[in-house]
C-alpha positions as CSV (number, residue, x, y, z in Angstrom):
1,M,-18.9,-64.5,29.2
2,Q,-21.2,-67.0,27.5
3,V,-24.2,-65.9,25.6
4,P,-26.9,-68.7,26.0
5,A,-29.0,-67.8,23.0
6,R,-28.8,-66.1,19.7
7,T,-29.1,-62.2,20.0
8,L,-30.4,-59.8,17.4
9,P,-27.9,-57.6,15.6
10,T,-26.9,-54.3,17.3
11,P,-28.9,-51.2,16.2
12,R,-27.0,-48.8,14.0
13,A,-27.6,-45.3,12.8
14,S,-27.9,-46.6,9.2
15,D,-30.9,-48.7,10.3
16,G,-33.4,-45.9,9.1
17,R,-32.4,-46.3,5.5
18,G,-33.5,-49.6,4.4
19,P,-32.5,-53.3,4.2
20,G,-28.7,-54.0,4.5
21,A,-26.0,-56.1,5.7
22,H,-22.9,-55.7,8.0
23,G,-20.0,-56.4,5.8
24,A,-19.1,-60.0,6.6
25,G,-21.4,-60.1,9.6
26,G,-24.6,-60.8,8.2
27,A,-27.9,-59.0,8.0
28,D,-28.4,-55.9,10.0
29,L,-31.3,-55.4,12.5
30,R,-33.9,-53.9,10.0
31,T,-33.2,-56.8,7.6
32,T,-33.3,-59.4,10.4
33,I,-36.6,-58.1,11.8
34,A,-38.3,-57.8,8.3
35,G,-37.6,-61.5,7.7
36,L,-39.2,-62.8,11.1
37,P,-42.4,-64.3,10.6
38,G,-48.1,-61.3,24.8
39,E,-47.1,-62.1,27.9
40,L,-43.9,-60.8,29.6
41,G,-41.0,-63.5,29.4
42,A,-43.2,-65.9,27.4
43,R,-41.2,-67.5,24.8
44,D,-42.8,-67.2,21.3
45,D,-40.8,-69.4,19.1
46,T,-43.4,-69.0,16.2
47,R,-42.9,-65.2,16.1
48,W,-39.3,-64.8,17.1
49,G,-37.7,-68.0,15.8
50,P,-34.2,-68.3,17.0
51,Y,-34.4,-65.1,19.0
52,A,-37.3,-66.2,21.3
53,A,-35.3,-66.9,24.3
54,A,-33.3,-63.7,24.1
55,I,-36.6,-61.8,23.6
56,A,-38.4,-63.4,26.5
57,R,-35.4,-62.9,28.8
58,W,-35.0,-59.3,27.9
59,E,-38.7,-58.6,28.5
60,L,-38.3,-60.1,32.0
61,L,-35.1,-58.1,32.8
62,L,-36.7,-54.8,31.6
63,A,-40.1,-55.6,33.0
64,Q,-41.5,-54.2,29.6
65,P,-43.2,-56.2,26.8
66,V,-41.6,-56.2,23.5
67,P,-42.9,-53.5,21.3
68,E,-43.9,-54.2,17.7
69,P,-40.7,-54.4,15.6
70,T,-42.1,-52.9,12.6
71,Q,-44.4,-50.1,11.6
72,T,-46.0,-49.5,8.2
73,G,-43.8,-47.1,6.2
74,R,-44.6,-44.4,3.5
75,N,-44.8,-47.1,0.8
76,G,-47.1,-49.3,2.9
77,K,-44.2,-51.7,3.6
78,P,-43.1,-52.7,7.2
79,V,-40.0,-50.8,8.4
80,L,-38.2,-51.0,11.6
81,A,-39.8,-49.3,14.6
82,P,-37.9,-47.0,16.8
83,P,-39.6,-48.1,19.9
84,F,-38.4,-51.7,19.3
85,V,-34.9,-50.5,18.8
86,Q,-35.2,-48.3,22.1
87,W,-36.4,-51.5,23.9
88,L,-33.7,-53.6,22.5
89,M,-31.1,-51.1,23.8
90,G,-32.6,-51.4,27.4
91,L,-33.7,-47.6,27.4
92,E,-36.6,-46.4,29.2
93,R,-39.9,-46.3,27.3
94,G,-40.0,-42.9,25.5
95,W,-36.3,-42.0,26.1
96,V,-35.9,-41.3,22.3
97,T,-39.4,-41.9,20.9
98,D,-41.0,-39.2,23.0
99,L,-38.7,-36.5,21.4
100,D,-41.0,-35.8,18.4
101,L,-38.4,-36.9,15.8
102,P,-39.2,-38.5,12.4
103,R,-38.7,-42.2,12.3
104,T,-35.3,-41.9,10.4
105,A,-34.0,-39.4,12.9
106,A,-34.9,-41.4,15.9
107,L,-33.2,-44.4,14.5
108,R,-30.2,-42.5,13.7
109,V,-30.1,-41.2,17.3
110,L,-30.7,-44.7,18.6
111,G,-28.0,-46.2,16.3
112,N,-25.5,-43.6,17.6
113,G,-26.6,-44.2,21.1
114,V,-24.8,-46.2,23.9
115,V,-26.4,-49.2,25.3
116,P,-26.2,-48.5,29.2
117,Q,-25.3,-52.2,30.3
118,Q,-22.5,-52.1,27.7
119,A,-21.3,-48.8,29.0
120,A,-21.4,-49.9,32.6
121,A,-19.3,-53.0,31.7
122,A,-16.8,-51.0,29.9
123,L,-16.4,-48.5,32.6
124,Q,-15.9,-51.4,35.1
125,L,-13.3,-52.9,32.8
126,L,-11.6,-49.5,32.6
127,L,-11.7,-48.6,36.3
128,C,-10.9,-52.2,37.7
129,P,-8.2,-53.5,35.4
130,R,-6.8,-55.7,37.9
131,R,-9.9,-57.6,38.2
132,W,-9.6,-58.7,34.6
133,Q,-6.0,-59.7,34.5
134,V,-5.0,-63.4,34.0
135,T,-2.5,-64.7,36.4
136,T,-0.1,-67.5,35.3
């Protein structure tokens, strides 16, 4: 499989605790979003930088506009917004954010969740193993 554009880091349960990095894998989602400087599928290079194509494509696939990636935290600084993480995971609007959870708990739930598209691909691989065998 070829990924045509740079993608954002995968949401993790620890995204609710503050900036950080994935071992040797670079910045995590909350740190990446904090460093980023309308219309469905409209590529906004100014706002999303190298992630603009992926954001625009995901808006079209989900038929949902991208929510604000951050919200104002307790100290007045921007923090990662659960609706954005929920959107990134391809979940229906309100799937987790309508549960009346504190922000950090919602991020923990999302970070421990499964991306439906990944789960479907994994099940397909497991249930149809011959389809993926390489013949020589």
